[in-house]
C-alpha positions in Angstrom: -68.6 55.9 172.6 -67.7 55.1 169.1 -68.0 51.5 167.2 -64.3 51.3 167.1 -64.2 52.3 170.6 -66.6 49.8 172.0 -64.8 47.0 169.7 -62.0 47.8 171.6 -63.7 47.4 175.1 -64.7 44.1 173.8 -61.8 42.9 172.7 -60.0 44.2 175.6 -62.9 42.3 178.2 -62.3 39.4 176.3 -58.5 38.7 176.1 -57.7 39.7 179.5 -60.3 37.0 181.0 -58.7 34.7 178.2 -55.3 35.6 179.4 -55.8 34.9 183.0 -58.0 31.9 182.4 -55.3 30.6 180.1 -52.4 31.6 182.6 -54.3 29.6 185.8 -54.6 26.7 183.2 -50.9 26.7 182.4 -49.7 27.4 185.6 -51.9 24.9 187.7 -53.4 22.0 185.6 -56.4 20.5 186.3 -56.6 17.0 187.2 -57.0 14.6 184.5 -59.4 11.5 184.8 -56.8 9.1 183.0 -54.6 9.6 186.4 -56.9 8.1 188.6 -58.7 5.7 186.6 -57.1 3.2 184.4 -59.1 1.8 181.8 -58.7 -1.6 183.5 -61.9 -2.7 184.5 -62.2 -4.0 180.9 -59.3 -5.4 179.2 -58.6 -5.4 175.7 -57.8 -9.1 174.1 -55.7 -9.7 171.2 -57.5 -12.8 170.5 -61.1 -11.9 170.9 -63.3 -15.0 171.3 -65.9 -15.7 168.5 -69.3 -13.2 168.2 -71.5 -16.0 169.3 -69.3 -17.0 172.4 -71.7 -16.8 175.4 -70.0 -16.3 178.5 -70.8 -18.6 181.3 -74.0 -17.2 183.6 -72.0 -16.3 186.8 -74.5 -16.0 190.1 -73.3 -13.3 192.6 -73.5 -14.6 195.8 -75.5 -12.2 198.3 -72.3 -11.2 200.3 -71.1 -10.1 196.8 -74.3 -8.2 196.0 -74.4 -6.5 199.3 -70.7 -5.3 198.8 -71.3 -4.1 195.2 -74.4 -2.2 196.7 -72.0 -0.4 199.3 -69.4 0.2 196.8 -71.9 1.8 194.3 -73.8 3.2 197.1 -72.1 4.4 200.0 -68.8 4.6 198.6 -69.5 6.0 195.2 -67.2 3.5 193.6 -67.9 1.0 190.8 -67.4 -2.8 191.3 -64.7 -4.5 189.6 -64.9 -8.2 188.2 -62.3 -10.9 188.2 -62.3 -11.8 184.6 -60.9 -15.0 182.3 -58.7 -15.0 179.6 -61.9 -14.3 177.2 -63.0 -11.8 179.4 -65.9 -13.4 181.3 -66.7 -12.9 185.0 -65.7 -15.2 187.5 -66.1 -13.2 190.8 -66.5 -10.0 192.4 -62.7 -8.6 192.8 -63.2 -5.1 194.7 -64.3 -1.8 194.2 -62.8 0.9 192.4 -62.9 4.5 193.8 -61.3 6.3 191.3 -63.9 8.3 189.7 -64.7 9.2 193.1 -60.8 10.2 193.8 -61.2 12.1 190.2 -64.1 13.9 191.8 -62.5 15.1 194.9 -59.6 16.1 193.5 -61.7 18.1 190.7 -63.5 19.7 193.1 -60.8 20.9 195.1 -59.1 22.4 191.6 -62.3 24.0 191.0 -62.4 25.7 194.4 -58.5 26.5 194.5 -59.4 28.3 191.0 -62.2 30.0 192.2 -59.9 31.4 195.2 -57.5 32.9 192.9 -59.5 33.8 189.5 -62.5 35.7 191.5 -59.5 37.8 193.2 -57.7 38.7 190.3 -61.0 39.6 188.5 -62.0 42.3 191.5 -58.4 43.5 190.8 -58.9 44.0 187.0 -62.3 45.8 188.0 -60.4 47.8 190.3 -57.8 48.8 187.8 -59.9 49.4 185.1 -61.9 52.3 187.4 -58.3 53.7 188.1 -56.6 54.0 184.9 -57.1 57.2 182.9 -58.1 55.6 179.5 -61.3 55.2 179.4 -61.6 52.3 176.5 -58.8 50.4 178.5 -60.4 51.2 181.8 -64.0 50.3 180.4 -62.5 46.8 178.9 -60.4 45.9 182.1 -63.6 46.3 184.0 -65.8 43.9 181.7 -62.7 41.5 181.7 -62.8 41.3 185.6 -66.5 40.7 185.6 -66.2 38.0 183.2 -62.9 36.5 185.6 -65.5 37.1 188.6 -68.2 34.9 186.8 -65.7 32.4 185.4 -64.3 32.0 189.0 -67.7 31.5 190.5 -69.2 29.3 187.8 -66.2 26.5 188.2 -66.8 26.3 191.7 -70.7 26.9 191.6 -71.7 23.2 191.5 -69.8 22.1 194.4 -71.1 25.0 196.7 -74.2 24.1 198.9 -77.4 26.4 198.1 -76.7 28.5 201.0 -73.2 29.2 200.1 -74.0 30.3 196.3 -76.4 32.6 197.9 -73.8 33.8 200.1 -70.9 33.9 197.4 -73.3 35.8 194.9 -74.5 38.3 197.5 -70.7 38.9 198.8 -69.6 39.5 195.2 -73.1 41.7 194.1 -72.1 43.9 197.5 -68.8 44.4 196.2 -69.4 45.6 192.8 -72.3 48.0 194.0 -69.6 49.5 196.7 -67.1 49.9 193.6 -69.8 51.2 191.3 -70.9 54.0 194.3 -67.2 55.0 195.3 -65.9 55.5 191.8 -68.6 55.9 189.5 -71.0 58.8 191.0 -70.9 62.1 189.0 
């Protein structure tokens, strides 16, 4: 392959992977943090108290300490407190689970992106094998490989250790089978 052909293969592979990634992003929006967590736990005060002002000490009750512990450790939330007009804590109010809800929605989104992008990557690899032009075929194959890698990385942190091994093994077997069936000379 000449330098021009190699450049075209690289360009085709990157642009095809970017195209699919951006298309999925345009049609299927990622959950935004702000949709789940409003920055309400520390409201902004237009007339702040003097910088040397000290909030009165608020001592948590043992029941509040236990509720806060459960909120943080068991529920993966963060505690919210009732505040006075100066922003000082008055008492424990509730447990906010917005961050956990966002993480759960993001995990579901990443799983769905995995199940959309990886098959499209495999289709691109197969398309690259069957197309008659070597430069275009090679570009589509590399683009498909990039898509498989991208989709897998999106969902990788949410997978269990065993599932990671299984997914990578399945992808590897698919690529080896495709290579043996189509690339043998």
